[in-house]
N, C-alpha and C positions, 0 to 999 in steps of 0.2 A: 635493346633494353627498352621496356615499356615504363610508362610513367603514370602516376595516380594524382589527379587533381583534387585538392581538398580546400575547404573553406577555413579561413583562420579566424581566430577570436575577434578580429577587428572587421570581420566581413569581407576581407580580401581573398586572394586565391594563392595557394602554394602548390608546389609539386614535390611528390615524393617518389623516389627512385625504387627499383626492385630490390636493390640491396638493403634499403631502409626497412622495408616491408618484410623482408626475409629475416631480418635481425629481430623485428618484433615477433614474428611467429615462432622464432626459436626461443623466446622468453615466455611463452604462453602454453599452458596445458590444454586449454580449450582452443577451438578452431577460430581462425580469423577469416572473415567473410567479406569478399569484394563484390562489386557488381558483376553480374554473370555467373558467379560461383553458385553450384548446387546449394539450395537452402537460403540463399540471400533474400529472395523475394518473400519467402514464408517468414523468415525471421525479422525482416524490417516492419512486417505489418504490426499495426497498434491496435489496442483495444477500442479506441474510437475510430470505427471504419471510415469515417468522413475524411480523416487525414491520410495523405499518401506522401510520406517522407522518404527521402532517398539518401541515406547517409553514403559517405564515401568508404567507410570501412566499419565493420561490426566485429567486436571481440566478444566471444560467448565466454565468459569467465567462469572457471571451475573452482576458484579459491581466491584468497587474499593475495597470494603471490601474482596471480594474473591481474588483479586490480592495481597492484603496485607498478606492474610493467606498463599497464595501460595509461596510467596517470603520468607516469615519468616520460613516456613516449609522447603524450600530447603536450606536455609542457616543453619538451625538448624542441618540438617542431610546431608550436604555436597553433595547434589544431583546435577547432571548435569542438566542444564535447558535450554529449548528452548521456545521462546515466538512466538505465532502465532497470528498476527493481522489480515490482509486481506488475507493472504495465497497466495501471488503472488510471493514469491521468487522462482526463477528458481533454485537456488542452494540448495533449501530445507532446509534453515536455521530455517524454523518454526517448525522443529521437530528434534528429536535425538534419537538414539538407546540406549535403556536401561535407558533413562533419564526421566525427568519430562516435559511434554509439558504443558505450561500454555497457555490455549487457549482463546484468547480475541475475537474469532469470533462471539460469541453471543451479544457482545457489540456493536451494530449496530446503536444506537440512533443518530439522527441528529437534532439539534434545531437551527433554523434560526431567527436572530433578524433583521427583515427588516428595522427597523428604524436606527440601528447602522450599518447595512449592514455587520454582522458578523455571523458566523456559528460555533457551537460546535459539534464535532463529537465523537463518542465513539471509543475505541481502535481497534475494529474490523470492523468498518464501511469501505466501499469501495466508490470509486468516484462515481459510479452509484447511491448509496443511498444519497450521498451529492447532487449530480446534481438534483435529483428528487425533492429534497425539495427546493433548491435555485431557480429552474426554475419557481416555483410557484409564486416568487416575482421578476422575471426578473433579478436574480442575478447569477453570476458565477465566479470562480476563477481558477487560474491555477492548473490543476490536471494532471492525466496521460493521455495517448493516448488511454487507454482501460478503460472501466467502471468498469472491475472486479479487478483492481489494489487497494490494500489497501491505504487508507489515511496517516495513520502513517508511514508505510514503505517507501512510495515514497517520502514523505516530509522529512524524515530523510535522505534520499539520495540525496536530492536537489530538484529533481522533475521537469522534463521538460514536458510541455504540449502544447495544441493548443494555449493557450493565453500567452505563454512565452514572445513573441516578444513585448507585450506591458506591462504586468504586472510582468514579471520576473518569477523566479523559485517558485515552491510551498512554499519552505522554506522561501522565501522573503515575502510571505504573511501571514505567521504564527504570531499570536499575543500572545499566551501563550500555555503553555502545562502543564498538571498535570502528574507529574512523581513519580512512585513509586521506591524509591531508593534500592540498594542491602541491605542495612541495615534496610529496613522496614519503611522507612518514606514517607510520601506523600507530595511532594513539588510542587508548582506552579512556573514554570519559565516563565518569561516575560521580557520586557524592564525595569520594575521596581522592580521585584521579582526575586532573584536568578539570577542575570544578568549573571554571569559566566556559569551557568548551561544552561541558555537559549542560550547563544552564542555558547556553545559546541554542544547543541542539534539541534536547528533550525529544530525540527520536531520528535524527538525521544520521544514518549509520550504514556501515556494510554489514554489521553482525549484531543485533540487539538481543540483550538478555531481559526479559520481561518477568513480571510478577503475576502468575495466575492465582485465582482465589477458588476455594471449593464452591462448587456450584451445582444445583440440581437442574432439573428440566424447567424451562420457562413456559409460561402461557401468556396469551394476549389475544386482542381482537384484531380481526381484518375487516375493515369497514369500507364499504363502497356507498357513497352517497350520491344521489341523483342530481343534486343542485349545488352549483359553485357557492353561492351565498350561504346556504346552510353548511356546506363543507367547511368553509373558513371560519364561520361563526363557531362551529364545534371545536375546530383546532385551537381557536383563541381561548375558548373556555377551558379546554383541557390543559393548555400550557399554563393557565394561571393557577391550577391546582397544585396541591402539595403531595406528590405520591409517596406511598409508604417507603421507608427508608430501606426495607428489606428487599425491595424490588427496583430493577432498572426500570426507567420510564423514558420513552421515545415515541414521538409521533411525527409522521411526515406525510405530506399529501401531494399527490401527482394527479393532475387533470387527465381524464380519459377522453376519447373522442366524443363521447355523449355528454361530456360537461361533469361527469363524476370524478371521484378521486379515490385513493386508498391510502391506508396508513396502519401503523401498529401502535397500540396504546396499552396501558396497564389495565388489567381487566377489573380491578376494584375501583380505580378512578374512573373508568368508563361506565360502570354499571348504573350510576346515577344519571347518565346522559343517554341511556339507550331510549330511543324513540324520538329524540329531540332533532335528529338529522333525517329521519324517515329513510333508513338505508334500504337499498335495494337488495344487499346481500350482507350478512352479518354472521361471522364464524367465530367461535370460541372454543379452543381445545387445547390440551397440554401435549407438547411435543419436545423432542430432544433439543437441547441448546445448540445453537450454531450461530455463527456471525451472520 
């Protein structure tokens, strides 16, 4: 009989027997991966490639029943847990060394109700998955600024995106969330059910239901500024402005190796500032909306 050594919640070490692992596998629809199994090394890889964490076991959850089984198992055996949703955590919180990764990334389903203008997304869905479905009906909601950001994680953290100027944060558009609690219960949190939990979460979920809005294509400027001082001066001036309510407004700046930066700004707001930063590249065009 072989044994598996795992990290506990208190940082200690515990041993799991084969029979215990076999029982967990029997309660899962998705695969349970252990070190040395085919697919383990690929699955454990994180979005932030600088981090190299090695969980003792990985459950690839296919639905809520799998999540319930994993949470109950971890609680019963006092195993350290990390939950992976869209896997866009720079800090690497989607995994843990020696612990139990509950992997929701296979749960990518998105269902749109065009009549009610709502969307329901699985715990592993990313904004690109939601945008693909909502765009078929001319709908969109505040998401991230990158299509590979996870819906659940971004919403739990508030969620700033291209449409924030008009529609608020991602969490402001959340209507309900199905949540598996640490004691193994499945609860729905909304404005009418488990209101305190909904207030506390505003996006921490296994299965979120969001509120997309009618939306046309968006346009904006991509600015490359050759000077750091000019770049930040422009950024401050733009953020003081009052963007038109009919448009979302967001600007971010990231230094390049040559000291320049890039960002997205509202075209009407930016028009009065053209030339003030002496950009080395300046593009304005209409394109299909995407996170």
